[in-house]
LOPAFI-659191 format. One line per field, with one value per residue (C-alpha): z, x, y. Coordinates in steps of 0.25 Angstrom, whole numbers. Each point is the difference from the previous one (the first is absolute). Last residue first. Layout:
<rs>
Z: (Z; ...)
X: (X; ...)
Y: (Y; ...)
</rs>
This chain:
<rs>
Z: (79; -10; 0; 15; -1; -10; 9; 12; -9; -5; 13; 6; -11; -4; 15; 3; -12; 5; 14; -7; -7; -15; -11; 10; 15; 3; -10; 7; 11; -11; -1; 14; 4; -14; 3; 13; -6; -10; 10; -2; 9; 12; 8; -6; 6; 14; -2; -14; 3; 6; -12; -8; 9; -2; -15; 0; 8; -9; -12; 5; 2; -14; -5; 7; -3; -14; -3; 6; -7; -13; 3; 4; -12; -13; 2; -11; -11; -5; 0; 13; 6; -5; 6; 14; -1; -2; 11; 10; -4; 2; 13; 6; -4; 6; 13; 2; -2; 10; 10; -2; 1; 14; 4; -4; 8; 12; -2; 0; -11; -9; 10; -4; 12; 6; 11; -10; -14; -13; -13; -1; 7; -9; -13; 5; 4; -13; -8; 9; -2; -15; 0; 7; -10; -11; 7; 2; -14; -3; 9; -6; -14; 4; 7; -13; -7; 10; 0; -15; 0; 11; -6; -14; 6; 7; -12; -11; 4; -7; -14; -11; 5; 7; -1; -6; -14; 7; 2; 11; 9; 14; 9; 11; 1; 11; 0; 13; -1; -1; -4; 1; 2; 14; 3; 15; 11; -10; -3; -11; -13; -1; -6; -15; -5; -11; -4; -14; -6; 1; 7; -11; 6; -5; 7; 8; 5; 13; 1; 9; -10; -6; 13; 6; 4; 0; -13; -9; 11; -4; -3; -7; -8; 0; -12; -1; 14; 6; 13; 0; 0; 11; 5; 15; -1; -10; 1; -7; -12; -14; -11; -11; -14; -7; -2; 11; 10; 4; 15; 5; 15; 10; 12; -1; 12; -9; -4; 13; 2; 2; -1; 12; -5; -14; -7; -14; -9; -7; -7; -14; -4; -15; -7; 7; -12; 4; 5; -13; -8; 8; -1; -13; -6; 13; 2; -15; 2; 12; 14; 10; 1; -6; 5; 14; 0; -3; 13; 10; -5; -12; 0; 15; 3; -9; 11; 11; -4; 2; 13; 6; 3; -4; 0; -2; -14; -2; 6; -8; -13; 4; 3; -13; -7; 7; -3; -15; -7; -12; -2; -3; -13; -2; -8; 10; 12; 12; 11; -3; -3; 9; 1; -15; 2; -7; 10; 12; -5; -1; 15; 5; -8; 6; 14; 9; 10; 15; 0; 12; -4; -14; 3; 11; -10; -11; 1; -1; -13; -10; 3; 8; -6; -15; 1; 5; -11; -11; 6; 0; -14; -5; 7; -6; -14; 3; 6; -13; 1; -11; 10; 9; 6; 4; -2; 8; -7; 3)
X: (-3; 5; -14; 0; 13; -6; -12; 8; 8; -12; -7; 11; 3; -15; -4; 12; -4; -14; 5; 9; -13; -3; 3; -3; 3; 15; 2; -10; 10; 10; -6; -1; 15; 4; -7; 7; 13; -1; 0; -11; -10; 9; 2; 13; 5; -3; 11; 5; 6; -13; -8; 10; -2; -15; 2; 10; -10; -11; 9; 3; -14; -3; 13; -2; -15; 1; 12; -5; -14; 7; 9; -12; -9; 7; 12; 9; -8; 14; -5; -7; 13; 8; -10; 1; 15; 0; -10; 9; 13; -7; -6; 13; 7; -11; -1; 15; 1; -11; 7; 13; -7; -6; 14; 7; -10; 3; 15; -1; 9; -12; -5; 10; 6; -2; -8; -9; 2; -7; 9; 4; -12; -10; 7; 0; -15; -4; 7; -6; -14; 2; 6; -13; -9; 7; 0; -15; -2; 7; -9; -12; 5; 2; -14; -6; 4; -8; -12; -1; 1; -10; -10; 1; -2; -12; -6; 2; -12; -11; 7; 2; 14; -5; -15; -3; -3; -11; -8; 0; -11; 2; -11; 5; 15; 6; 15; 7; 12; 15; 9; 15; 3; 2; 6; -3; -10; -11; -12; -8; -3; -16; -7; -1; -13; -2; -15; 1; 14; 9; 11; 1; -2; 9; -5; 7; -7; -1; -7; 11; 2; -7; -2; -8; 2; -14; -3; 3; 9; 6; 13; 1; 11; -4; 2; 2; 5; 3; -8; 2; 16; 1; -13; -1; -14; -9; -15; -9; -9; 3; -10; 6; -7; -6; -14; -5; 10; 13; 2; 13; 1; 9; 2; 14; 5; 9; 7; 9; 9; -13; -14; -9; -2; 6; 13; 0; -1; 13; 0; 5; 3; -1; 7; 12; 7; 1; -15; -4; 7; -5; -15; -7; 11; 2; -15; 0; 11; -6; 4; 8; 14; 1; -14; 2; 14; -6; -8; 10; 12; 4; -13; -2; 13; -1; -4; 4; 14; 0; -8; 10; 8; 15; 10; -11; -1; 15; 0; -13; 7; 10; -11; -7; 13; -1; -15; 1; 1; -9; 1; -14; -7; -9; 10; 11; -6; -5; 10; 4; -14; -3; 15; 1; 9; -10; -11; 10; 2; -15; -2; 11; -6; -14; 5; -1; -11; -3; 4; 9; 6; 2; 6; 9; 5; 4; 15; -1; -9; 9; 15; -1; -11; 2; 15; -3; -10; 10; 11; -10; -5; 15; 4; -12; 5; 14; -5; -8; -15; -6; 0; -9; -8; -13; -8; 11; 3; -5)
Y: (-69; 10; 5; 2; 8; 9; 2; 4; 10; 6; 1; 7; 10; 3; 1; 9; 9; 1; 5; 10; 5; -2; 9; 11; -1; 0; 11; 9; 3; 5; 14; 4; -3; 6; 13; 1; -4; 12; 11; 10; -6; 0; -13; -3; 13; -5; -11; -1; -14; -4; 4; -8; -12; 0; 1; -12; -8; 3; -3; -14; -4; 4; -7; -13; -2; 4; -8; -12; 1; 2; -12; -9; 1; 2; -9; -6; 6; 5; 15; -2; -6; 12; 10; -8; 1; 15; 2; -8; 7; 14; -4; -6; 13; 9; -8; 0; 15; 3; -9; 7; 14; -4; -5; 13; 8; -9; 2; 15; 7; 1; 10; 10; 6; 14; -4; -8; 3; -2; -1; -15; -5; 8; -5; -15; 2; 6; -11; -11; 5; 1; -14; -5; 7; -7; -14; 2; 3; -13; -8; 7; -5; -14; 0; 5; -13; -8; 10; -1; -15; -2; 10; -6; -14; 4; 7; -10; -8; 8; -1; 10; 2; 12; 2; 14; -6; -8; 13; 9; 6; 6; -3; 9; 0; 8; 4; 4; 9; 1; 11; 0; 15; -2; -14; 1; -2; 0; 9; -7; 7; 1; -11; -5; -4; -10; -2; 4; -2; 12; -7; -11; -14; -11; -12; -11; -13; -7; -14; -6; -12; -12; -8; 12; 15; 7; 6; 12; 7; 13; 6; 13; 6; 14; 9; 15; 2; 14; -2; -15; 1; -10; -7; 1; -7; -7; 0; -10; -2; -5; -3; -8; 0; -12; 6; -9; 6; -6; 3; 6; 1; 8; -9; -4; -9; -9; 13; -1; 12; 9; -6; 3; 15; 0; -2; -4; 12; 2; 13; 4; 14; 2; 11; -5; -4; -15; 0; 6; -10; -11; 3; -4; -9; -8; -2; -5; -9; -6; 4; -10; 4; 14; 4; -5; 6; 14; 0; -7; 7; 10; 8; -2; 6; 12; 11; -10; 1; 16; -1; -9; 13; -2; -11; -11; 4; -3; -14; -2; 2; -11; -9; 2; -4; -13; -1; 3; 13; 1; 15; 1; 3; -12; -8; 5; -8; 7; 1; 15; 4; 12; 3; 2; 12; 10; -5; 2; 14; 3; -5; 9; 12; -4; 1; -13; 3; 1; 14; 0; -14; 4; 13; -6; -10; 11; -1; -15; -1; 8; -2; -13; -8; 5; -3; -14; -2; 5; -9; -12; 2; 2; -13; -7; 4; -5; -13; -2; 1; -9; -12; 8; -11; 6; -13; -7; -13; -14)
</rs>
């Protein structure tokens, strides 16, 4: 099996150019405006436009559909850069490249790809992954949104989705709905392409969150939304659960890399502060307890970077597309929480001030342990998967 986004057309030299341009964009354009994004709870239009021109809305979409065609290993390197600044930047185009776009790339029909992917890759279409709902978060098996086939052959979708990333700006919702109770034939979950302007779609007000200002989420209510068979992803009702699980697993590697990028930024900020700030006339970086905190941060960052790169390699070779992504996601998202906490500690009182980067990082990264499956869900996937594998071997 090959990765649906395997970027064999992208040479190492071309990718290096893409990565260098991304790093320069993050550090010279976005980072100087982090406070503006945080205080305004929005990514400015000129930054959004520049991201579109760079192809960032479709960097993981195959080239045949107008994307850059980067594979998951290259995606990891990009995410390491995106994590270095406000996570609102990555969130702006994250669903296009990740859990929403990859459902279409991996499971859509040729007609569905032809209709939507070029717009997604260009950024003219914002695709949003509408899975989570009250009572069904990390485990899609608890899904309550229903899709019922009407007598005229159309599907009628009713339900409520919650915490949906990019919903306020979405043009297209990738909606997961139950078509029947789970049975021996499958979980009974289908995926539908629902335009945001379809009758019966109502997007709620932007959520007020702990962090990640500028990354918008909201509820999405679906009140007897009618779509045709051409909106059914893959043309089959039982594709949905597999699409969700595959997209989430791939997304876990991306989130792990994003976590490492954020941890690197927190570490760099802490080292710079420790080298310059003084206590009693002595730079605090000279104190052994401060050095110990920095050492723990560095160890976590290096371990996380190695782990997520290895997980991406195993995804590409099809060696492990289940346990490795969960392992990387679990370790890296937990690691960045610890690193962010240590970064605030190194900064002392300054680290608690709203205009200091590590304060924002501390709040931003807390969400990483929750979406794409909580840390608890990752532990169940890892532990249960290893035990089941041992039982199969007898």
